[in-house]
Backbone as JSON, one array per atom type, in Angstrom:
{
  "sequence": "MNNEMNCSIATGTGENYMNSVHRWGRIWNLSVMIILFAFPVAVGLIFRALPDLKGLGLGLLATAPMYWAVGIVETFTYIPMLGAGGSYLSFVTGNISNLKLPCALNALDQAGVKGNSDEGEVLSTIAIAVSSIVTTLIIVLGVVLLIPLRPLLENPVLDPAFAQILPALFGALGVVFVSRNWKISIAPIVLMLILFISIPALNSGTVGIMVPVSVIFTLIVSRIMYKKGWL",
  "N": [[134.01, 64.11, 116.51], [134.49, 66.25, 118.65], [133.92, 68.55, 117.43], [131.25, 67.97, 116.78], [130.2, 68.16, 119.61], [130.83, 70.93, 120.21], [129.01, 72.11, 118.71], [126.88, 71.35, 119.84], [127.02, 72.64, 122.05], [127.14, 75.2, 121.47], [124.71, 75.49, 120.36], [122.94, 75.12, 122.57], [123.7, 77.41, 124.42], [122.79, 79.36, 122.53], [119.99, 78.99, 122.61], [119.42, 79.18, 125.43], [119.98, 81.53, 125.56], [117.91, 83.07, 123.75], [115.66, 82.15, 125.36], [115.98, 83.66, 127.73], [116.01, 86.17, 126.72], [113.47, 86.26, 125.74], [112.01, 85.65, 128.08], [112.61, 87.97, 129.74], [111.71, 89.81, 128.08], [109.39, 89.87, 127.81], [108.51, 90.39, 130.29], [109.54, 92.93, 130.85], [107.94, 94.43, 128.82], [105.44, 94.08, 129.68], [105.19, 94.87, 132.13], [106.0, 98.11, 131.9], [103.51, 98.37, 130.24], [101.94, 98.15, 132.37], [102.54, 100.2, 134.06], [101.88, 102.41, 132.5], [99.42, 101.82, 132.27], [98.72, 102.64, 134.77], [99.26, 104.97, 135.71], [97.76, 107.14, 134.64], [95.24, 106.47, 135.74], [96.0, 106.4, 138.67], [95.93, 109.32, 138.74], [93.26, 110.12, 138.32], [92.17, 108.92, 140.47], [93.53, 110.08, 142.58], [92.71, 113.1, 142.14], [90.14, 112.75, 141.96], [89.26, 112.83, 139.51], [87.88, 110.89, 137.04], [87.2, 109.73, 134.09], [84.44, 109.92, 131.79], [82.86, 107.03, 131.35], [81.46, 105.97, 129.05], [81.98, 108.19, 127.26], [84.7, 107.69, 127.25], [84.71, 104.9, 126.09], [83.56, 105.59, 123.64], [85.49, 107.18, 122.32], [87.91, 105.37, 122.43], [86.65, 103.79, 120.5], [86.92, 105.0, 118.31], [89.43, 105.47, 117.65], [91.33, 103.33, 118.68], [91.4, 101.04, 117.31], [92.88, 101.72, 115.03], [95.47, 101.94, 116.06], [95.8, 99.53, 117.09], [95.94, 98.02, 114.35], [98.34, 99.24, 113.58], [100.06, 98.6, 115.12], [99.91, 95.7, 114.98], [101.06, 95.4, 112.67], [103.68, 96.58, 112.74], [104.82, 95.21, 114.11], [105.48, 92.65, 112.67], [107.01, 94.2, 111.13], [109.23, 95.41, 111.96], [110.2, 93.13, 113.88], [111.8, 91.44, 112.08], [114.06, 92.88, 111.2], [115.18, 94.15, 113.47], [115.36, 91.62, 115.16], [114.76, 89.88, 118.25], [115.54, 90.61, 120.92], [116.23, 93.17, 120.24], [113.79, 94.12, 119.48], [112.02, 93.79, 121.47], [113.28, 95.51, 123.39], [113.33, 98.38, 121.89], [110.38, 98.35, 121.82], [109.65, 98.96, 124.41], [111.38, 101.1, 125.09], [110.62, 102.92, 123.07], [110.19, 105.24, 120.15], [111.08, 104.27, 117.53], [111.33, 104.01, 114.81], [112.48, 106.6, 114.36], [114.88, 106.5, 115.97], [115.46, 104.07, 117.27], [115.7, 102.0, 114.99], [117.04, 103.22, 112.68], [119.87, 103.26, 114.11], [120.22, 100.89, 114.83], [119.93, 99.43, 112.3], [122.34, 100.86, 110.94], [124.42, 99.73, 112.49], [124.62, 97.19, 111.98], [124.93, 97.24, 109.55], [127.13, 98.52, 109.14], [128.74, 96.35, 110.48], [128.73, 94.38, 108.89], [126.55, 91.97, 108.82], [123.53, 89.97, 109.08], [120.19, 90.68, 110.0], [119.14, 88.82, 110.72], [120.8, 86.91, 111.97], [122.59, 85.25, 114.49], [124.5, 87.0, 115.15], [123.78, 89.18, 114.62], [121.31, 89.48, 115.84], [122.67, 89.82, 118.6], [123.99, 91.99, 117.97], [122.15, 94.05, 117.0], [120.63, 94.31, 119.62], [122.52, 95.51, 121.23], [123.11, 97.88, 119.92], [120.7, 99.53, 119.89], [120.18, 99.33, 122.85], [122.44, 100.88, 123.56], [121.83, 103.29, 121.94], [119.29, 103.87, 123.54], [120.75, 104.34, 126.25], [122.01, 106.79, 125.23], [120.2, 108.5, 124.71], [118.54, 109.06, 126.93], [120.51, 110.09, 128.67], [120.88, 112.47, 127.11], [118.57, 113.57, 127.24], [118.57, 114.27, 130.03], [120.67, 115.62, 130.36], [119.63, 117.89, 128.85], [117.65, 118.52, 130.27], [119.07, 119.61, 132.5], [120.56, 121.9, 131.42], [118.61, 123.46, 130.15], [117.51, 126.12, 131.26], [120.06, 127.72, 131.53], [121.11, 127.48, 128.58], [118.57, 128.41, 127.46], [118.52, 131.01, 126.2], [120.22, 130.78, 124.09], [119.21, 128.51, 122.41], [116.91, 129.49, 121.83], [117.29, 131.39, 119.9], [116.79, 133.12, 117.36], [118.18, 133.15, 114.96], [119.24, 130.26, 114.96], [116.79, 128.52, 114.26], [116.21, 127.69, 111.67], [118.19, 125.55, 111.43], [117.61, 123.9, 113.72], [115.22, 122.9, 112.73], [116.12, 121.36, 110.38], [117.03, 119.22, 111.46], [116.2, 116.46, 111.65], [115.34, 115.45, 108.85], [118.16, 115.97, 107.94], [119.37, 113.91, 109.12], [117.79, 111.56, 108.65], [117.89, 111.79, 105.58], [121.23, 111.53, 105.66], [121.36, 108.92, 106.27], [119.55, 107.54, 104.17], [120.71, 108.12, 101.95], [122.92, 106.24, 102.17], [121.58, 103.29, 101.83], [119.82, 103.95, 99.92], [122.1, 103.89, 97.64], [122.7, 101.42, 97.48], [120.99, 99.92, 95.8], [119.26, 101.55, 93.81], [117.36, 101.17, 92.03], [115.39, 99.58, 93.65], [114.73, 101.51, 95.53], [113.1, 103.82, 94.29], [110.36, 103.2, 93.97], [109.27, 103.26, 96.65], [110.0, 106.01, 97.37], [109.1, 107.89, 95.61], [105.95, 106.75, 96.1], [105.55, 107.8, 98.85], [106.53, 110.71, 98.47], [104.1, 111.53, 96.8], [101.92, 110.63, 98.38], [102.56, 112.38, 100.96], [102.48, 114.72, 99.43], [99.88, 115.14, 98.19], [97.97, 114.87, 100.23], [97.48, 116.89, 102.6], [97.13, 116.32, 105.75], [98.83, 114.12, 106.26], [101.61, 114.29, 108.15], [104.73, 114.37, 110.58], [103.48, 113.0, 112.52], [102.32, 110.74, 111.8], [104.23, 108.97, 111.02], [104.71, 106.29, 112.17], [102.73, 105.03, 110.81], [102.98, 105.16, 108.31], [105.53, 104.14, 107.8], [105.61, 101.55, 108.04], [103.71, 101.03, 106.03], [105.14, 101.96, 103.5], [107.07, 100.01, 103.86], [105.61, 97.36, 103.05], [104.96, 97.99, 100.6], [106.87, 98.49, 99.15], [108.23, 96.02, 99.4], [106.15, 94.3, 97.76], [106.9, 95.53, 95.59], [109.22, 95.09, 94.94], [109.35, 92.89, 94.91], [108.04, 92.1, 92.0], [109.61, 93.57, 90.4], [111.75, 91.78, 90.56], [110.91, 89.3, 89.68], [110.36, 89.78, 86.79], [112.64, 90.38, 86.17], [114.28, 92.51, 86.42], [115.99, 93.2, 88.59]],
  "CA": [[133.35, 64.26, 118.14], [134.51, 67.42, 119.25], [132.76, 69.39, 116.65], [129.38, 68.07, 117.34], [130.09, 68.65, 120.97], [131.0, 72.4, 119.84], [128.15, 72.67, 117.83], [126.06, 71.09, 120.93], [127.22, 73.52, 123.41], [126.87, 76.47, 120.99], [123.22, 75.43, 120.47], [122.33, 75.06, 123.96], [123.9, 78.67, 124.49], [121.87, 80.11, 121.65], [118.6, 78.53, 122.83], [119.47, 79.51, 126.62], [119.93, 83.1, 125.54], [116.92, 83.55, 123.35], [114.87, 81.77, 126.41], [116.4, 84.72, 128.42], [115.44, 87.3, 125.99], [111.92, 86.46, 125.49], [111.4, 85.9, 129.29], [112.75, 89.42, 130.33], [111.05, 91.0, 126.94], [107.93, 89.83, 128.2], [108.56, 91.05, 131.94], [109.54, 94.6, 131.13], [106.86, 95.08, 128.22], [104.24, 93.85, 130.64], [105.79, 95.83, 133.36], [105.55, 98.99, 131.08], [102.06, 98.26, 129.87], [100.97, 98.15, 133.63], [102.72, 101.35, 134.52], [101.32, 103.17, 131.54], [97.95, 102.39, 132.54], [98.8, 102.86, 136.35], [99.26, 106.49, 136.0], [96.13, 107.76, 134.66], [94.08, 105.6, 136.94], [95.98, 107.0, 139.66], [95.8, 110.38, 138.75], [91.89, 110.15, 138.09], [91.45, 108.41, 141.81], [93.84, 111.38, 143.78], [91.95, 114.26, 142.09], [88.6, 112.32, 141.81], [88.64, 113.07, 137.91], [87.83, 109.95, 136.58], [86.6, 109.59, 133.03], [83.13, 109.21, 131.7], [83.2, 105.98, 130.76], [80.63, 106.22, 127.9], [82.76, 109.12, 126.39], [85.9, 106.88, 127.03], [84.38, 104.05, 125.09], [83.39, 106.06, 122.18], [86.97, 107.7, 121.99], [88.4, 104.16, 122.14], [86.33, 102.86, 119.38], [87.05, 105.64, 117.3], [91.04, 105.63, 117.56], [91.99, 102.31, 119.1], [91.62, 99.94, 116.0], [94.01, 102.43, 114.0], [96.79, 101.73, 117.1], [96.04, 98.03, 116.96], [96.5, 97.87, 113.08], [99.63, 99.63, 113.36], [101.26, 97.68, 116.27], [100.25, 94.36, 114.22], [101.91, 95.73, 111.28], [104.91, 97.2, 112.97], [105.75, 93.85, 115.05], [105.76, 91.85, 111.52], [108.14, 94.88, 109.85], [110.4, 95.61, 112.84], [111.14, 92.0, 114.27], [112.93, 90.94, 111.25], [115.15, 93.68, 111.02], [115.65, 94.27, 114.6], [115.75, 90.78, 115.85], [113.84, 89.56, 119.21], [115.95, 91.28, 122.08], [116.06, 94.66, 119.8], [112.53, 94.64, 119.35], [111.3, 93.97, 123.13], [113.78, 97.01, 123.93], [112.46, 99.21, 121.04], [108.67, 98.52, 122.06], [109.78, 99.74, 125.7], [111.89, 102.64, 124.57], [110.03, 104.06, 122.3], [111.04, 106.11, 119.17], [111.67, 103.26, 116.85], [111.55, 104.52, 113.57], [113.58, 108.05, 114.46], [116.22, 106.18, 116.43], [116.19, 102.66, 117.24], [115.79, 101.26, 113.56], [118.31, 103.67, 112.09], [120.92, 102.82, 114.78], [120.54, 99.04, 114.7], [120.46, 99.06, 110.77], [123.53, 101.19, 110.57], [125.36, 98.87, 113.26], [124.25, 95.94, 111.2], [125.51, 97.41, 108.22], [128.9, 98.44, 109.51], [129.69, 94.92, 110.98], [128.39, 93.23, 107.72], [126.02, 91.12, 109.38], [122.25, 90.32, 108.57], [119.36, 90.97, 111.09], [117.98, 87.76, 111.27], [121.43, 85.76, 112.2], [122.92, 85.01, 115.76], [125.35, 87.69, 115.55], [122.61, 90.25, 114.39], [120.82, 89.51, 117.2], [122.93, 90.55, 119.77], [124.45, 93.48, 117.73], [121.12, 94.86, 117.28], [120.25, 94.48, 120.85], [123.4, 96.25, 121.87], [123.17, 99.1, 119.28], [119.65, 99.81, 120.4], [120.52, 99.99, 124.19], [123.16, 102.2, 123.33], [120.83, 104.04, 121.43], [118.41, 104.18, 124.45], [121.75, 104.94, 127.2], [122.95, 108.03, 124.81], [118.89, 109.36, 124.43], [118.53, 109.4, 128.35], [121.89, 111.23, 128.93], [121.09, 113.89, 126.5], [117.7, 114.24, 127.83], [119.12, 114.69, 131.16], [121.77, 117.01, 129.84], [118.83, 118.88, 128.29], [116.83, 119.52, 131.3], [119.49, 120.39, 133.39], [121.08, 122.78, 130.86], [117.84, 124.08, 129.63], [117.92, 127.42, 131.32], [121.34, 128.3, 130.78], [121.26, 127.14, 126.92], [117.87, 129.05, 126.64], [118.97, 132.14, 125.31], [120.98, 130.53, 122.65], [118.39, 127.76, 121.42], [115.72, 130.68, 120.95], [117.92, 132.47, 118.92], [115.96, 133.09, 115.59], [119.16, 132.03, 113.83], [119.37, 128.77, 114.94], [115.5, 128.17, 114.13], [116.46, 126.99, 110.37], [119.07, 124.67, 111.74], [116.74, 123.07, 114.1], [114.08, 122.3, 111.47], [116.32, 120.31, 109.52], [117.74, 117.88, 112.23], [115.63, 115.05, 111.45], [115.62, 115.64, 107.55], [119.47, 115.55, 107.74], [119.54, 112.49, 110.11], [117.56, 110.48, 107.68], [118.95, 112.02, 104.39], [122.51, 110.71, 105.64], [121.06, 107.23, 106.15], [119.02, 107.37, 103.0], [122.11, 107.98, 101.17], [123.76, 105.08, 102.35], [120.64, 102.27, 101.75], [119.55, 103.84, 98.24], [122.94, 103.66, 97.06], [122.94, 99.85, 97.43], [120.14, 99.53, 95.01], [118.71, 102.69, 93.43], [116.06, 100.57, 91.61], [114.21, 99.23, 94.32], [114.46, 103.13, 96.17], [112.52, 104.71, 93.44], [108.89, 103.28, 94.03], [108.72, 103.89, 97.77], [110.08, 107.4, 96.97], [107.8, 108.18, 94.57], [104.86, 106.84, 96.63], [105.7, 108.42, 99.79], [105.93, 112.06, 97.81], [103.05, 111.7, 96.13], [100.93, 110.96, 99.87], [102.73, 113.68, 101.51], [102.15, 116.23, 98.67], [98.44, 114.83, 97.93], [97.42, 114.73, 101.56], [98.07, 117.46, 103.7], [96.98, 115.82, 106.84], [100.06, 113.52, 106.57], [102.72, 114.8, 108.93], [105.63, 113.8, 111.02], [102.96, 112.41, 113.35], [102.06, 109.77, 111.29], [105.44, 108.16, 110.62], [104.5, 105.54, 112.41], [101.62, 104.28, 110.27], [103.78, 105.44, 106.6], [106.91, 103.14, 107.53], [105.18, 99.86, 107.64], [103.23, 100.8, 104.51], [106.29, 101.72, 102.75], [107.89, 98.81, 103.74], [104.83, 96.4, 102.31], [104.72, 98.47, 99.34], [108.56, 98.18, 98.66], [108.5, 94.39, 99.4], [105.85, 93.68, 96.87], [107.16, 96.02, 94.06], [110.56, 94.44, 94.79], [108.93, 91.23, 94.06], [107.53, 92.16, 90.93], [110.61, 93.7, 89.87], [112.95, 90.46, 90.58], [110.08, 88.23, 88.7], [110.39, 90.72, 85.58], [114.32, 90.59, 85.83], [114.78, 94.16, 86.67], [116.78, 93.22, 89.18]],
  "C": [[133.74, 65.6, 118.96], [133.97, 68.65, 118.23], [131.42, 69.26, 116.91], [129.44, 68.51, 118.66], [129.96, 70.42, 120.92], [129.7, 72.81, 119.61], [126.84, 72.52, 118.99], [125.86, 72.33, 121.89], [126.83, 75.09, 122.77], [125.2, 76.65, 120.68], [122.3, 75.59, 121.55], [122.48, 76.1, 124.36], [122.97, 79.42, 124.22], [120.54, 79.93, 122.49], [118.17, 79.2, 124.39], [119.35, 81.4, 126.69], [118.63, 83.56, 125.22], [115.58, 83.08, 124.57], [114.95, 82.9, 127.45], [115.78, 85.67, 127.94], [114.21, 87.42, 125.84], [111.42, 86.72, 126.78], [111.38, 87.49, 129.9], [112.19, 90.42, 129.52], [109.6, 90.87, 127.4], [107.74, 90.48, 129.44], [108.15, 92.35, 131.96], [108.21, 94.86, 129.88], [105.76, 95.18, 129.04], [104.39, 94.82, 131.96], [105.37, 97.24, 132.91], [104.29, 99.59, 130.9], [101.49, 98.87, 131.06], [101.13, 99.81, 134.17], [102.13, 102.49, 133.51], [99.9, 103.4, 132.0], [97.83, 102.88, 133.94], [98.51, 104.43, 136.33], [98.28, 107.26, 135.96], [95.24, 107.57, 135.42], [94.42, 106.4, 138.18], [95.66, 108.12, 140.05], [94.42, 110.66, 139.03], [91.72, 109.56, 139.46], [91.86, 109.57, 142.68], [93.06, 112.28, 143.62], [90.69, 113.84, 141.73], [88.16, 113.11, 140.3], [88.74, 112.21, 137.02], [86.79, 110.4, 135.38], [85.33, 109.16, 132.96], [83.31, 107.85, 130.67], [82.59, 105.56, 129.3], [81.62, 107.17, 126.95], [84.11, 108.5, 125.83], [85.93, 105.94, 126.04], [84.24, 104.31, 123.43], [84.6, 106.54, 121.32], [87.74, 106.85, 121.73], [88.29, 103.55, 120.82], [86.67, 103.41, 118.35], [88.65, 105.57, 116.83], [91.68, 104.35, 118.1], [92.32, 101.57, 117.9], [92.73, 100.46, 114.91], [95.3, 102.01, 114.78], [96.97, 100.25, 116.81], [96.58, 97.71, 115.54], [97.76, 98.11, 112.81], [100.79, 98.82, 114.52], [100.98, 96.49, 115.85], [101.05, 94.7, 113.12], [103.26, 96.26, 111.74], [105.83, 96.21, 113.7], [105.82, 93.1, 113.66], [106.78, 92.84, 110.85], [109.13, 95.09, 110.75], [111.05, 94.5, 113.53], [112.21, 91.5, 113.34], [114.05, 91.46, 110.85], [115.81, 94.15, 112.21], [116.11, 92.97, 115.77], [114.96, 90.84, 117.03], [114.39, 90.71, 120.18], [115.85, 92.92, 121.42], [114.62, 95.11, 119.73], [111.75, 94.78, 120.97], [111.95, 95.3, 123.56], [113.47, 98.13, 123.45], [111.24, 99.41, 121.57], [109.02, 99.01, 123.63], [110.27, 101.08, 125.65], [111.01, 103.81, 124.17], [111.08, 104.48, 120.91], [111.67, 105.12, 118.34], [112.17, 103.89, 115.45], [112.63, 105.92, 113.04], [114.63, 107.57, 114.95], [116.53, 104.95, 116.45], [116.65, 102.25, 115.84], [117.17, 101.63, 113.0], [119.7, 102.97, 112.91], [121.29, 101.16, 114.78], [120.69, 98.92, 113.05], [121.84, 99.55, 110.56], [124.26, 100.49, 111.33], [125.53, 97.44, 112.6], [125.21, 96.12, 110.06], [126.83, 97.8, 108.42], [129.55, 97.26, 110.04], [129.22, 94.01, 109.63], [127.44, 92.58, 108.41], [124.66, 91.14, 109.2], [121.44, 90.13, 109.84], [118.89, 89.88, 111.49], [119.22, 86.67, 111.44], [121.6, 85.82, 113.78], [123.62, 86.56, 115.92], [124.53, 89.02, 115.18], [121.73, 90.65, 115.35], [121.23, 90.28, 118.25], [123.19, 91.94, 119.22], [123.31, 94.35, 117.75], [120.51, 95.33, 118.37], [121.3, 95.75, 121.54], [123.18, 97.83, 121.15], [121.62, 99.71, 119.88], [119.71, 100.12, 122.11], [121.39, 100.68, 124.46], [122.44, 103.35, 123.01], [120.23, 104.82, 122.75], [119.38, 105.11, 125.75], [121.6, 106.36, 126.84], [121.69, 109.15, 124.97], [118.99, 109.75, 125.8], [119.45, 110.29, 128.62], [121.64, 112.4, 128.1], [119.76, 114.36, 126.86], [117.74, 114.89, 129.13], [120.11, 116.15, 131.06], [120.59, 118.05, 129.36], [117.94, 119.48, 129.25], [117.66, 120.11, 132.26], [120.31, 121.91, 132.83], [120.33, 123.67, 130.1], [117.52, 125.69, 129.98], [118.83, 128.05, 131.03], [121.47, 128.27, 129.48], [119.85, 128.0, 126.46], [118.02, 130.25, 125.72], [119.39, 131.68, 123.84], [120.03, 129.56, 121.93], [117.0, 128.56, 121.23], [116.21, 131.35, 119.95], [117.32, 132.16, 117.52], [116.99, 132.54, 114.74], [119.33, 130.83, 113.47], [117.94, 128.04, 114.32], [115.56, 127.19, 112.67], [117.21, 125.53, 110.85], [118.36, 123.38, 112.33], [115.62, 122.26, 113.54], [114.82, 121.36, 110.72], [117.3, 119.1, 110.06], [117.23, 116.6, 111.88], [115.59, 114.84, 109.83], [117.25, 115.26, 107.13], [119.8, 114.3, 108.04], [119.34, 111.3, 108.85], [117.8, 110.75, 106.45], [120.39, 111.29, 104.32], [122.15, 109.6, 105.27], [120.32, 106.89, 104.87], [119.88, 107.06, 102.06], [122.75, 106.62, 101.0], [122.78, 103.47, 101.73], [120.67, 102.43, 100.07], [120.45, 103.63, 97.48], [123.36, 101.98, 96.53], [122.3, 99.59, 96.29], [119.03, 100.21, 94.56], [117.42, 102.18, 92.9], [115.03, 100.25, 92.37], [113.64, 100.51, 95.18], [113.17, 103.9, 95.43], [110.7, 104.5, 93.69], [108.47, 103.68, 95.56], [109.2, 105.66, 97.9], [109.23, 108.16, 96.49], [106.26, 108.21, 95.36], [104.6, 107.69, 98.0], [105.35, 110.43, 99.33], [104.7, 112.25, 97.39], [101.81, 111.27, 97.7], [101.19, 111.73, 100.48], [102.4, 115.03, 100.65], [100.49, 116.09, 98.46], [97.62, 115.1, 99.01], [98.02, 115.24, 102.5], [98.05, 116.91, 104.99], [98.04, 114.83, 107.2], [101.03, 114.37, 106.95], [103.74, 113.54, 109.73], [104.96, 112.88, 112.2], [102.5, 111.08, 112.95], [102.91, 108.81, 110.45], [105.01, 106.83, 110.92], [103.39, 104.16, 111.33], [102.68, 104.14, 108.56], [105.17, 104.4, 106.49], [106.63, 102.11, 107.16], [104.53, 99.73, 106.22], [104.18, 101.06, 103.65], [107.11, 100.46, 102.5], [107.15, 97.55, 102.64], [104.89, 96.82, 100.84], [105.99, 98.04, 98.54], [108.86, 96.32, 98.41], [107.86, 93.77, 97.92], [106.24, 94.57, 95.36], [108.63, 95.61, 93.7], [110.53, 92.91, 94.2], [108.57, 90.98, 92.91], [108.86, 92.44, 90.22], [111.65, 92.58, 89.35], [111.89, 89.38, 89.67], [110.32, 88.91, 87.46], [111.79, 90.68, 85.17], [114.75, 91.58, 85.84], [115.85, 94.28, 87.6], [117.91, 92.42, 89.34]]
}
């Protein structure tokens, strides 16, 4: 009887938590969307520099479908890894593939929990929230210290180091995950090498597109390898 009551209380608490996550997640995401649209509209009205509607429509027609496709793919790709709360928070604060996703995956890995579990849901949200706070504090410090540190930051000796920050970050994370099952890692690594070497237009600005592509490709190849008994 006590076990049934405890399970009922835990289930009710979990449902209340998830309802709260979805409610506040929708509110903040819609609020950010309104703010993002409001700024260019306000600037256009204040300076009387509204864009030509025909030109704006043609520009959106050429670029918007790509972002819609990426948004749909990222939704199905990131949510299973980040959980509901982490996904809402990531989509509001941005920089998912560079910061939020690695922080969440590392936190889940250190705790030894799955992203689709109740513990993973909470832990992923906390990791992404801490990442967002730390990022904001670093940006504030960067703005405050930009002038005093400018001579040091512009020193040519440090240029090679700054150019390797992101490769070093992802290299360190990559070693951890590749070492778990190196067979699965071969396919996406080979695919990305071929694409980025053969298509010069691909660069750091296309990460948002290439990450979901790599995930889907890896899932397909892993399924085939599993069926053939290679895993």
